[in-house]
A tleap script that builds the chain and sets N, CA, C and O, in Angstrom:
source leaprc.protein.ff14SB
mol = sequence {
  NGLN VAL GLN LEU VAL GLU SER GLY GLY GLY
  LEU VAL GLN ILE GLY GLY SER LEU ARG LEU
  SER CYS ALA ALA SER GLY ARG SER PHE ALA
  ARG TYR ALA MET ALA TRP PHE ARG GLN ALA
  PRO GLY LYS GLU ARG GLU PHE VAL ALA ALA
  ILE SER ALA TRP GLY GLY SER SER THR TYR
  TYR SER ASP THR VAL LYS GLY ARG PHE THR
  ILE SER ARG ASP ASP GLY GLU ASN THR VAL
  TYR LEU GLN MET ASN THR LEU LYS PRO GLU
  GLU THR ALA VAL TYR TYR CYS ALA ALA GLY
  PRO ASN GLY ARG VAL ALA ASP ASP ASP TYR
  ASP TYR TRP GLY GLN GLY THR GLN VAL THR
  VAL SER CSER
}
set mol.1.N position { 8.727 1.947 18.249 }
set mol.1.CA position { 8.738 2.970 16.380 }
set mol.1.C position { 8.857 1.931 15.041 }
set mol.1.O position { 9.536 0.943 14.759 }
set mol.2.N position { 7.942 2.626 14.473 }
set mol.2.CA position { 8.705 2.462 12.849 }
set mol.2.C position { 7.880 2.994 11.893 }
set mol.2.O position { 6.696 2.959 11.559 }
set mol.3.N position { 9.424 3.743 11.409 }
set mol.3.CA position { 9.398 4.132 9.973 }
set mol.3.C position { 9.233 3.416 8.443 }
set mol.3.O position { 9.731 2.393 7.973 }
set mol.4.N position { 8.143 4.602 7.789 }
set mol.4.CA position { 8.035 3.762 6.767 }
set mol.4.C position { 8.140 4.858 5.602 }
set mol.4.O position { 7.561 5.943 5.555 }
set mol.5.N position { 9.351 4.092 4.332 }
set mol.5.CA position { 9.466 5.433 3.206 }
set mol.5.C position { 8.695 4.257 2.380 }
set mol.5.O position { 8.852 3.054 2.587 }
set mol.6.N position { 7.719 4.912 1.275 }
set mol.6.CA position { 7.441 4.438 0.407 }
set mol.6.C position { 8.155 4.842 -0.402 }
set mol.6.O position { 8.901 5.741 -0.014 }
set mol.7.N position { 8.334 4.228 -2.460 }
set mol.7.CA position { 8.961 4.233 -3.040 }
set mol.7.C position { 8.274 3.664 -4.439 }
set mol.7.O position { 7.401 2.804 -4.327 }
set mol.8.N position { 8.680 4.158 -5.823 }
set mol.8.CA position { 7.780 3.070 -6.840 }
set mol.8.C position { 6.867 4.027 -7.396 }
set mol.8.O position { 6.193 3.494 -8.277 }
set mol.9.N position { 6.631 5.046 -7.248 }
set mol.9.CA position { 5.571 6.015 -7.612 }
set mol.9.C position { 5.588 6.580 -9.114 }
set mol.9.O position { 6.732 6.308 -9.477 }
set mol.10.N position { 4.944 7.219 -10.190 }
set mol.10.CA position { 5.713 7.783 -11.173 }
set mol.10.C position { 4.830 7.928 -12.333 }
set mol.10.O position { 3.743 7.389 -12.123 }
set mol.11.N position { 4.914 8.382 -13.294 }
set mol.11.CA position { 3.733 8.499 -14.234 }
set mol.11.C position { 3.537 7.263 -14.883 }
set mol.11.O position { 4.574 6.668 -15.175 }
set mol.12.N position { 2.004 6.491 -15.312 }
set mol.12.CA position { 1.975 5.131 -15.996 }
set mol.12.C position { 1.002 5.838 -17.686 }
set mol.12.O position { 0.547 6.968 -17.868 }
set mol.13.N position { 0.997 5.267 -18.130 }
set mol.13.CA position { -0.068 5.279 -19.145 }
set mol.13.C position { -1.440 4.356 -18.616 }
set mol.13.O position { -1.514 3.404 -17.840 }
set mol.14.N position { -2.147 4.859 -19.154 }
set mol.14.CA position { -3.614 3.723 -19.041 }
set mol.14.C position { -3.306 2.206 -19.296 }
set mol.14.O position { -2.774 1.734 -20.300 }
set mol.15.N position { -3.729 1.569 -18.232 }
set mol.15.CA position { -3.501 -0.080 -18.403 }
set mol.15.C position { -2.147 -0.304 -18.547 }
set mol.15.O position { -1.637 -1.177 -19.249 }
set mol.16.N position { -1.438 0.716 -17.689 }
set mol.16.CA position { -0.164 -0.125 -17.304 }
set mol.16.C position { 0.227 -0.628 -15.604 }
set mol.16.O position { -0.544 -0.645 -14.645 }
set mol.17.N position { 1.261 -0.897 -15.634 }
set mol.17.CA position { 1.490 -1.001 -14.149 }
set mol.17.C position { 2.720 -0.827 -13.772 }
set mol.17.O position { 3.744 -0.710 -14.445 }
set mol.18.N position { 2.502 -0.816 -12.331 }
set mol.18.CA position { 3.684 -0.241 -11.418 }
set mol.18.C position { 3.626 -1.229 -10.062 }
set mol.18.O position { 2.782 -1.981 -9.576 }
set mol.19.N position { 4.736 -0.888 -9.784 }
set mol.19.CA position { 5.018 -1.872 -8.349 }
set mol.19.C position { 5.563 -0.747 -7.001 }
set mol.19.O position { 6.611 -0.134 -6.796 }
set mol.20.N position { 4.564 -0.840 -6.438 }
set mol.20.CA position { 4.705 0.504 -4.901 }
set mol.20.C position { 6.014 -0.476 -4.017 }
set mol.20.O position { 6.237 -1.619 -4.415 }
set mol.21.N position { 6.665 -0.001 -3.035 }
set mol.21.CA position { 7.638 -0.138 -1.928 }
set mol.21.C position { 7.379 0.072 -0.927 }
set mol.21.O position { 7.030 1.247 -0.816 }
set mol.22.N position { 7.338 -0.657 0.290 }
set mol.22.CA position { 6.978 0.230 1.465 }
set mol.22.C position { 8.371 -0.417 2.221 }
set mol.22.O position { 8.343 -1.633 2.414 }
set mol.23.N position { 9.743 0.431 2.715 }
set mol.23.CA position { 10.440 0.152 3.809 }
set mol.23.C position { 10.627 0.324 4.810 }
set mol.23.O position { 10.953 1.475 5.101 }
set mol.24.N position { 10.528 -0.762 5.983 }
set mol.24.CA position { 10.180 -0.352 7.472 }
set mol.24.C position { 11.350 -0.670 7.688 }
set mol.24.O position { 12.051 -1.551 7.189 }
set mol.25.N position { 11.698 0.665 9.049 }
set mol.25.CA position { 12.797 0.391 9.915 }
set mol.25.C position { 12.413 0.436 11.327 }
set mol.25.O position { 11.306 0.834 11.692 }
set mol.26.N position { 13.305 0.040 12.098 }
set mol.26.CA position { 12.451 -0.148 13.148 }
set mol.26.C position { 12.344 -1.395 13.852 }
set mol.26.O position { 12.609 -2.363 13.139 }
set mol.27.N position { 12.035 -1.661 15.042 }
set mol.27.CA position { 12.280 -2.815 15.339 }
set mol.27.C position { 10.171 -3.625 15.203 }
set mol.27.O position { 9.042 -3.149 15.319 }
set mol.28.N position { 10.819 -5.095 14.887 }
set mol.28.CA position { 9.987 -6.356 14.795 }
set mol.28.C position { 8.786 -5.865 13.601 }
set mol.28.O position { 7.576 -6.052 13.731 }
set mol.29.N position { 9.382 -5.269 12.553 }
set mol.29.CA position { 8.244 -5.088 11.537 }
set mol.29.C position { 7.563 -6.306 11.083 }
set mol.29.O position { 6.745 -6.067 10.196 }
set mol.30.N position { 7.676 -7.882 11.515 }
set mol.30.CA position { 6.960 -8.997 11.348 }
set mol.30.C position { 5.674 -9.086 11.662 }
set mol.30.O position { 4.820 -9.522 10.890 }
set mol.31.N position { 5.400 -8.569 13.120 }
set mol.31.CA position { 4.492 -8.222 13.652 }
set mol.31.C position { 3.372 -7.395 13.367 }
set mol.31.O position { 2.182 -7.509 13.661 }
set mol.32.N position { 4.048 -6.486 12.693 }
set mol.32.CA position { 2.895 -5.584 12.408 }
set mol.32.C position { 1.968 -5.689 11.151 }
set mol.32.O position { 2.637 -5.711 10.118 }
set mol.33.N position { 0.760 -5.753 10.969 }
set mol.33.CA position { -0.298 -5.856 9.843 }
set mol.33.C position { 0.175 -4.580 8.943 }
set mol.33.O position { 0.392 -3.430 9.324 }
set mol.34.N position { 0.261 -5.102 7.712 }
set mol.34.CA position { 0.356 -3.802 6.710 }
set mol.34.C position { -0.662 -3.373 5.235 }
set mol.34.O position { -1.419 -4.007 4.499 }
set mol.35.N position { -0.220 -2.070 5.310 }
set mol.35.CA position { -1.674 -2.025 4.683 }
set mol.35.C position { -1.322 -0.947 3.107 }
set mol.35.O position { -0.219 -0.665 2.639 }
set mol.36.N position { -2.616 -0.570 2.633 }
set mol.36.CA position { -1.796 0.543 1.237 }
set mol.36.C position { -3.243 0.977 1.393 }
set mol.36.O position { -4.283 0.360 1.625 }
set mol.37.N position { -2.829 2.754 1.103 }
set mol.37.CA position { -4.426 3.821 0.995 }
set mol.37.C position { -4.354 4.632 0.183 }
set mol.37.O position { -3.623 5.467 0.715 }
set mol.38.N position { -4.659 5.068 -0.969 }
set mol.38.CA position { -4.581 6.388 -1.494 }
set mol.38.C position { -5.339 7.273 -1.011 }
set mol.38.O position { -6.162 7.160 -0.102 }
set mol.39.N position { -4.958 8.494 -1.845 }
set mol.39.CA position { -5.873 9.641 -1.345 }
set mol.39.C position { -5.716 10.758 -2.874 }
set mol.39.O position { -4.635 11.260 -3.182 }
set mol.40.N position { -6.543 10.903 -3.388 }
set mol.40.CA position { -6.906 11.648 -4.783 }
set mol.40.C position { -7.008 12.637 -4.171 }
set mol.40.O position { -7.329 12.721 -2.986 }
set mol.41.N position { -6.697 13.675 -5.048 }
set mol.41.CA position { -6.741 14.980 -5.000 }
set mol.41.C position { -8.396 15.219 -5.210 }
set mol.41.O position { -9.167 14.884 -6.108 }
set mol.42.N position { -8.645 16.283 -3.400 }
set mol.42.CA position { -9.818 15.982 -3.334 }
set mol.42.C position { -11.291 15.113 -2.778 }
set mol.42.O position { -12.499 15.339 -2.697 }
set mol.43.N position { -10.410 14.095 -2.494 }
set mol.43.CA position { -10.877 12.876 -2.289 }
set mol.43.C position { -10.532 12.720 -0.348 }
set mol.43.O position { -9.594 13.289 0.209 }
set mol.44.N position { -11.310 12.037 0.188 }
set mol.44.CA position { -10.705 11.089 1.755 }
set mol.44.C position { -9.958 10.111 1.081 }
set mol.44.O position { -10.011 9.648 -0.058 }
set mol.45.N position { -9.217 9.900 2.105 }
set mol.45.CA position { -8.070 8.766 2.065 }
set mol.45.C position { -9.206 7.352 1.861 }
set mol.45.O position { -10.326 7.129 2.319 }
set mol.46.N position { -8.465 6.725 1.122 }
set mol.46.CA position { -9.211 4.855 1.339 }
set mol.46.C position { -7.945 3.828 0.994 }
set mol.46.O position { -6.796 3.738 0.559 }
set mol.47.N position { -8.929 3.229 1.464 }
set mol.47.CA position { -8.180 1.844 1.770 }
set mol.47.C position { -7.926 1.093 0.379 }
set mol.47.O position { -8.786 1.128 -0.501 }
set mol.48.N position { -6.588 0.343 0.194 }
set mol.48.CA position { -6.476 -0.204 -1.039 }
set mol.48.C position { -6.326 -1.537 -1.083 }
set mol.48.O position { -6.789 -2.239 -1.983 }
set mol.49.N position { -5.532 -2.040 0.093 }
set mol.49.CA position { -5.161 -3.488 0.132 }
set mol.49.C position { -4.125 -3.691 1.986 }
set mol.49.O position { -3.349 -2.982 2.626 }
set mol.50.N position { -4.520 -4.554 2.096 }
set mol.50.CA position { -4.000 -5.138 3.914 }
set mol.50.C position { -3.289 -6.421 3.672 }
set mol.50.O position { -3.641 -7.237 2.820 }
set mol.51.N position { -2.418 -6.537 4.350 }
set mol.51.CA position { -1.699 -7.848 4.477 }
set mol.51.C position { -1.390 -8.375 6.292 }
set mol.51.O position { -0.903 -7.618 7.131 }
set mol.52.N position { -1.855 -9.957 6.584 }
set mol.52.CA position { -1.848 -10.188 7.776 }
set mol.52.C position { -0.138 -10.197 8.579 }
set mol.52.O position { 0.670 -10.806 7.878 }
set mol.53.N position { 0.300 -9.779 9.537 }
set mol.53.CA position { 1.432 -10.151 9.785 }
set mol.53.C position { 1.929 -11.485 10.074 }
set mol.53.O position { 1.268 -12.518 9.969 }
set mol.54.N position { 3.554 -11.359 10.574 }
set mol.54.CA position { 3.974 -13.120 10.625 }
set mol.54.C position { 3.899 -13.615 9.526 }
set mol.54.O position { 3.231 -14.644 9.421 }
set mol.55.N position { 4.775 -12.867 7.947 }
set mol.55.CA position { 4.675 -13.846 7.340 }
set mol.55.C position { 3.214 -13.195 5.820 }
set mol.55.O position { 3.510 -13.368 4.637 }
set mol.56.N position { 2.129 -12.672 6.120 }
set mol.56.CA position { 1.515 -12.295 5.259 }
set mol.56.C position { 0.718 -13.651 4.980 }
set mol.56.O position { 0.879 -14.031 3.820 }
set mol.57.N position { -0.192 -14.566 5.840 }
set mol.57.CA position { -0.687 -15.522 5.283 }
set mol.57.C position { -2.478 -15.230 4.454 }
set mol.57.O position { -3.113 -15.912 3.650 }
set mol.58.N position { -2.716 -14.189 4.994 }
set mol.58.CA position { -3.786 -13.263 4.410 }
set mol.58.C position { -3.668 -12.251 3.742 }
set mol.58.O position { -2.492 -11.911 3.620 }
set mol.59.N position { -4.884 -11.179 2.914 }
set mol.59.CA position { -4.952 -10.536 2.455 }
set mol.59.C position { -6.108 -10.285 1.873 }
set mol.59.O position { -7.067 -10.952 1.486 }
set mol.60.N position { -5.675 -8.709 1.909 }
set mol.60.CA position { -7.540 -7.766 1.579 }
set mol.60.C position { -7.440 -6.689 0.772 }
set mol.60.O position { -6.588 -5.825 0.565 }
set mol.61.N position { -8.632 -6.978 0.322 }
set mol.61.CA position { -8.579 -6.207 -0.865 }
set mol.61.C position { -9.799 -5.324 -1.233 }
set mol.61.O position { -10.918 -5.758 -0.958 }
set mol.62.N position { -9.659 -4.054 -1.865 }
set mol.62.CA position { -10.916 -3.129 -2.122 }
set mol.62.C position { -11.853 -3.665 -3.309 }
set mol.62.O position { -11.221 -3.672 -4.365 }
set mol.63.N position { -13.041 -4.070 -3.434 }
set mol.63.CA position { -13.497 -4.276 -4.550 }
set mol.63.C position { -13.032 -3.345 -5.589 }
set mol.63.O position { -12.954 -4.039 -6.603 }
set mol.64.N position { -12.739 -2.333 -5.830 }
set mol.64.CA position { -12.172 -1.678 -6.411 }
set mol.64.C position { -11.105 -2.370 -7.595 }
set mol.64.O position { -11.248 -2.750 -8.757 }
set mol.65.N position { -10.276 -2.326 -6.889 }
set mol.65.CA position { -8.604 -3.545 -6.992 }
set mol.65.C position { -8.295 -4.837 -6.789 }
set mol.65.O position { -7.260 -5.488 -6.647 }
set mol.66.N position { -9.980 -5.142 -6.822 }
set mol.66.CA position { -9.170 -6.773 -6.526 }
set mol.66.C position { -9.620 -7.873 -7.751 }
set mol.66.O position { -10.645 -7.977 -8.424 }
set mol.67.N position { -8.766 -8.387 -7.719 }
set mol.67.CA position { -8.303 -9.024 -9.298 }
set mol.67.C position { -6.663 -7.701 -9.958 }
set mol.67.O position { -5.542 -8.200 -9.863 }
set mol.68.N position { -6.714 -6.879 -10.274 }
set mol.68.CA position { -5.328 -5.925 -10.569 }
set mol.68.C position { -4.341 -6.013 -9.579 }
set mol.68.O position { -3.155 -6.250 -9.813 }
set mol.69.N position { -4.876 -5.805 -8.370 }
set mol.69.CA position { -3.482 -5.142 -7.686 }
set mol.69.C position { -3.316 -6.523 -6.609 }
set mol.69.O position { -4.217 -7.260 -6.209 }
set mol.70.N position { -1.964 -6.579 -6.329 }
set mol.70.CA position { -1.285 -7.916 -5.108 }
set mol.70.C position { -0.529 -7.231 -4.285 }
set mol.70.O position { 0.473 -6.636 -4.682 }
set mol.71.N position { -0.956 -7.235 -2.922 }
set mol.71.CA position { -0.109 -6.840 -1.439 }
set mol.71.C position { 0.726 -7.778 -1.414 }
set mol.71.O position { 0.230 -8.852 -1.751 }
set mol.72.N position { 1.863 -7.813 -1.135 }
set mol.72.CA position { 2.947 -9.074 -0.420 }
set mol.72.C position { 4.067 -8.215 -0.021 }
set mol.72.O position { 4.288 -7.056 -0.372 }
set mol.73.N position { 5.026 -9.291 1.106 }
set mol.73.CA position { 5.772 -8.793 2.017 }
set mol.73.C position { 7.305 -9.470 1.985 }
set mol.73.O position { 7.252 -10.369 1.146 }
set mol.74.N position { 7.883 -9.439 2.233 }
set mol.74.CA position { 9.212 -9.711 2.846 }
set mol.74.C position { 9.514 -9.640 4.010 }
set mol.74.O position { 10.432 -8.844 4.207 }
set mol.75.N position { 9.196 -10.054 4.740 }
set mol.75.CA position { 9.676 -9.974 6.358 }
set mol.75.C position { 11.548 -9.802 6.540 }
set mol.75.O position { 12.235 -9.212 7.374 }
set mol.76.N position { 11.829 -10.486 5.531 }
set mol.76.CA position { 13.493 -10.716 5.375 }
set mol.76.C position { 14.032 -9.387 5.453 }
set mol.76.O position { 15.028 -9.057 6.097 }
set mol.77.N position { 12.985 -8.336 4.450 }
set mol.77.CA position { 13.835 -7.155 4.030 }
set mol.77.C position { 13.112 -5.861 4.539 }
set mol.77.O position { 13.409 -4.667 4.481 }
set mol.78.N position { 12.325 -6.375 4.925 }
set mol.78.CA position { 11.427 -5.479 6.150 }
set mol.78.C position { 10.643 -4.484 4.807 }
set mol.78.O position { 11.009 -3.309 4.761 }
set mol.79.N position { 9.882 -4.825 4.039 }
set mol.79.CA position { 9.550 -4.578 3.165 }
set mol.79.C position { 7.962 -5.068 2.930 }
set mol.79.O position { 7.691 -6.228 3.242 }
set mol.80.N position { 6.903 -4.200 2.383 }
set mol.80.CA position { 6.332 -4.557 1.761 }
set mol.80.C position { 5.455 -4.055 0.364 }
set mol.80.O position { 5.336 -2.841 0.201 }
set mol.81.N position { 4.893 -4.917 -0.562 }
set mol.81.CA position { 4.987 -4.312 -1.865 }
set mol.81.C position { 3.997 -4.320 -2.445 }
set mol.81.O position { 3.415 -5.394 -2.297 }
set mol.82.N position { 3.003 -2.984 -3.642 }
set mol.82.CA position { 1.795 -3.745 -3.914 }
set mol.82.C position { 2.482 -3.506 -5.217 }
set mol.82.O position { 3.545 -2.885 -5.196 }
set mol.83.N position { 1.960 -3.957 -6.423 }
set mol.83.CA position { 2.028 -4.596 -7.226 }
set mol.83.C position { 0.503 -4.310 -8.071 }
set mol.83.O position { -0.468 -5.067 -8.034 }
set mol.84.N position { 0.575 -3.332 -8.638 }
set mol.84.CA position { -0.546 -2.457 -9.721 }
set mol.84.C position { -0.573 -2.952 -11.087 }
set mol.84.O position { 0.401 -2.916 -11.839 }
set mol.85.N position { -1.742 -3.426 -11.390 }
set mol.85.CA position { -2.143 -3.773 -12.791 }
set mol.85.C position { -3.445 -3.270 -13.369 }
set mol.85.O position { -4.568 -3.116 -12.889 }
set mol.86.N position { -2.699 -2.981 -15.050 }
set mol.86.CA position { -4.378 -2.041 -15.332 }
set mol.86.C position { -4.846 -1.101 -14.979 }
set mol.86.O position { -6.023 -0.816 -14.757 }
set mol.87.N position { -3.447 -0.245 -14.859 }
set mol.87.CA position { -4.337 0.884 -13.834 }
set mol.87.C position { -5.089 1.850 -14.574 }
set mol.87.O position { -5.018 1.848 -15.803 }
set mol.88.N position { -5.770 2.639 -13.989 }
set mol.88.CA position { -6.689 3.748 -14.574 }
set mol.88.C position { -6.745 5.264 -14.004 }
set mol.88.O position { -6.629 5.512 -12.804 }
set mol.89.N position { -6.899 6.058 -14.812 }
set mol.89.CA position { -7.391 7.127 -14.508 }
set mol.89.C position { -7.575 8.084 -13.229 }
set mol.89.O position { -7.134 9.114 -12.720 }
set mol.90.N position { -8.595 6.981 -13.034 }
set mol.90.CA position { -9.234 7.448 -11.573 }
set mol.90.C position { -8.361 6.783 -10.306 }
set mol.90.O position { -8.609 7.005 -9.121 }
set mol.91.N position { -7.369 5.986 -10.767 }
set mol.91.CA position { -6.354 5.323 -9.365 }
set mol.91.C position { -5.589 6.836 -9.431 }
set mol.91.O position { -4.827 6.853 -8.464 }
set mol.92.N position { -5.505 7.820 -10.005 }
set mol.92.CA position { -4.432 8.731 -9.976 }
set mol.92.C position { -4.432 9.056 -8.354 }
set mol.92.O position { -5.498 9.243 -7.768 }
set mol.93.N position { -3.225 9.105 -7.707 }
set mol.93.CA position { -3.162 9.624 -6.226 }
set mol.93.C position { -2.112 9.512 -5.543 }
set mol.93.O position { -1.053 9.457 -6.169 }
set mol.94.N position { -2.087 9.453 -4.257 }
set mol.94.CA position { -0.875 9.202 -3.199 }
set mol.94.C position { -0.609 8.388 -3.080 }
set mol.94.O position { 0.087 8.734 -2.125 }
set mol.95.N position { -0.420 7.264 -3.139 }
set mol.95.CA position { -0.601 5.804 -2.161 }
set mol.95.C position { 0.664 6.135 -1.181 }
set mol.95.O position { 1.801 6.582 -1.336 }
set mol.96.N position { -0.148 5.669 -0.071 }
set mol.96.CA position { 0.956 5.679 1.794 }
set mol.96.C position { 0.189 3.784 1.866 }
set mol.96.O position { -0.836 3.111 1.752 }
set mol.97.N position { 1.677 3.756 2.145 }
set mol.97.CA position { 1.473 2.471 3.622 }
set mol.97.C position { 1.629 2.263 4.976 }
set mol.97.O position { 2.387 2.846 5.751 }
set mol.98.N position { 0.768 1.296 5.205 }
set mol.98.CA position { 0.501 1.908 7.160 }
set mol.98.C position { 0.467 0.959 7.401 }
set mol.98.O position { 0.104 0.041 6.665 }
set mol.99.N position { 0.996 0.855 8.987 }
set mol.99.CA position { 1.486 -0.491 10.031 }
set mol.99.C position { 0.640 -0.669 11.019 }
set mol.99.O position { 0.640 0.320 11.752 }
set mol.100.N position { -0.016 -1.418 11.332 }
set mol.100.CA position { -1.205 -1.847 12.549 }
set mol.100.C position { -0.994 -2.888 13.284 }
set mol.100.O position { 0.102 -3.444 13.363 }
set mol.101.N position { -1.991 -3.232 13.866 }
set mol.101.CA position { -1.902 -4.553 15.124 }
set mol.101.C position { -2.665 -5.566 13.930 }
set mol.101.O position { -2.530 -6.784 13.813 }
set mol.102.N position { -3.581 -4.553 13.018 }
set mol.102.CA position { -4.850 -5.888 12.947 }
set mol.102.C position { -5.320 -6.246 11.508 }
set mol.102.O position { -5.933 -7.284 11.260 }
set mol.103.N position { -4.895 -5.042 10.312 }
set mol.103.CA position { -4.888 -5.339 9.586 }
set mol.103.C position { -6.528 -4.673 8.597 }
set mol.103.O position { -6.920 -5.031 7.486 }
set mol.104.N position { -6.973 -3.925 9.287 }
set mol.104.CA position { -7.904 -3.901 8.854 }
set mol.104.C position { -8.336 -2.495 7.977 }
set mol.104.O position { -7.455 -1.635 7.949 }
set mol.105.N position { -9.443 -2.222 7.353 }
set mol.105.CA position { -10.073 -1.642 6.405 }
set mol.105.C position { -10.189 -0.066 6.834 }
set mol.105.O position { -10.064 0.802 5.970 }
set mol.106.N position { -10.402 0.226 8.027 }
set mol.106.CA position { -10.372 1.566 8.575 }
set mol.106.C position { -8.973 2.619 8.939 }
set mol.106.O position { -8.374 2.285 9.961 }
set mol.107.N position { -8.619 3.396 8.468 }
set mol.107.CA position { -7.445 3.905 8.861 }
set mol.107.C position { -6.810 4.400 9.945 }
set mol.107.O position { -5.614 4.690 9.969 }
set mol.108.N position { -7.752 4.531 11.060 }
set mol.108.CA position { -7.616 4.390 12.677 }
set mol.108.C position { -6.824 3.540 12.819 }
set mol.108.O position { -5.756 3.643 13.423 }
set mol.109.N position { -7.264 2.574 12.265 }
set mol.109.CA position { -6.110 1.107 12.812 }
set mol.109.C position { -4.916 0.950 12.983 }
set mol.109.O position { -4.325 0.257 13.811 }
set mol.110.N position { -4.308 2.016 11.683 }
set mol.110.CA position { -3.038 1.969 11.852 }
set mol.110.C position { -2.187 2.502 12.830 }
set mol.110.O position { -2.991 2.846 13.696 }
set mol.111.N position { -1.376 2.708 13.126 }
set mol.111.CA position { -0.485 3.256 13.966 }
set mol.111.C position { 0.791 4.337 13.435 }
set mol.111.O position { 1.147 5.388 13.968 }
set mol.112.N position { 1.378 3.603 12.070 }
set mol.112.CA position { 2.385 4.409 11.520 }
set mol.112.C position { 2.321 4.459 10.214 }
set mol.112.O position { 1.989 3.445 9.601 }
set mol.113.N position { 2.596 5.525 9.607 }
set mol.113.CA position { 2.047 6.093 8.228 }
set mol.113.C position { 3.751 6.603 7.471 }
set mol.113.O position { 4.664 7.184 8.056 }
set mol.114.N position { 3.717 6.238 6.347 }
set mol.114.CA position { 4.586 6.578 5.620 }
set mol.114.C position { 4.602 8.153 4.946 }
set mol.114.O position { 3.380 8.173 4.800 }
set mol.115.N position { 4.938 9.200 4.535 }
set mol.115.CA position { 5.020 10.123 3.305 }
set mol.115.C position { 4.112 10.053 2.111 }
set mol.115.O position { 3.385 10.996 1.798 }
set mol.116.N position { 4.133 9.605 1.850 }
set mol.116.CA position { 3.295 8.486 0.144 }
set mol.116.C position { 4.231 8.817 -0.826 }
set mol.116.O position { 5.190 9.586 -0.894 }
set mol.117.N position { 3.556 7.837 -1.725 }
set mol.117.CA position { 3.960 8.080 -3.141 }
set mol.117.C position { 3.219 8.542 -3.949 }
set mol.117.O position { 2.053 8.159 -3.860 }
set mol.118.N position { 3.593 9.634 -5.168 }
set mol.118.CA position { 2.601 9.727 -6.197 }
set mol.118.C position { 2.409 8.897 -7.179 }
set mol.118.O position { 3.444 8.624 -7.787 }
set mol.119.N position { 1.059 8.184 -7.713 }
set mol.119.CA position { 1.063 7.719 -8.975 }
set mol.119.C position { 0.018 8.596 -9.847 }
set mol.119.O position { -1.139 8.890 -9.550 }
set mol.120.N position { 0.829 8.961 -11.125 }
set mol.120.CA position { -0.089 9.503 -12.118 }
set mol.120.C position { -0.725 8.336 -12.877 }
set mol.120.O position { -0.202 7.230 -12.742 }
set mol.121.N position { -2.115 8.506 -13.891 }
set mol.121.CA position { -2.264 7.302 -14.559 }
set mol.121.C position { -2.535 8.510 -15.698 }
set mol.121.O position { -3.182 9.480 -15.304 }
set mol.122.N position { -2.236 8.502 -16.593 }
set mol.122.CA position { -2.401 9.626 -17.962 }
set mol.122.C position { -2.919 8.146 -19.318 }
set mol.122.O position { -3.079 6.936 -19.478 }
set mol.123.N position { -2.958 9.311 -19.868 }
set mol.123.CA position { -3.252 8.715 -21.218 }
set mol.123.C position { -1.974 9.410 -22.697 }
set mol.123.O position { -2.094 9.010 -23.855 }
savepdb mol mol.pdb
quit
């Protein structure tokens, strides 16, 4: 079992930055690929970024965030991060972290989910 708790969300101006954190408890955090998803009001949950297990040598991003967002992990601290730069209003959403075996795009590939943290991008 892995428990995930997100933090770092809030209100940010258009073009601003935020760093989200996801703290994991439970066994063997390092063995899990980690990902961030987001869900805007009235929309389906969508993939944002993923990082491979065991130190995170591989990362993958959706086309909409590539070049602006950075996913990273610290296995010693059992934490995964999402640095978000140049934020846009349409990126207002609840952001979720997830843990799974493979680090793929589909949300059904992930076994454990946090409760989410709200990010609001506004002028």
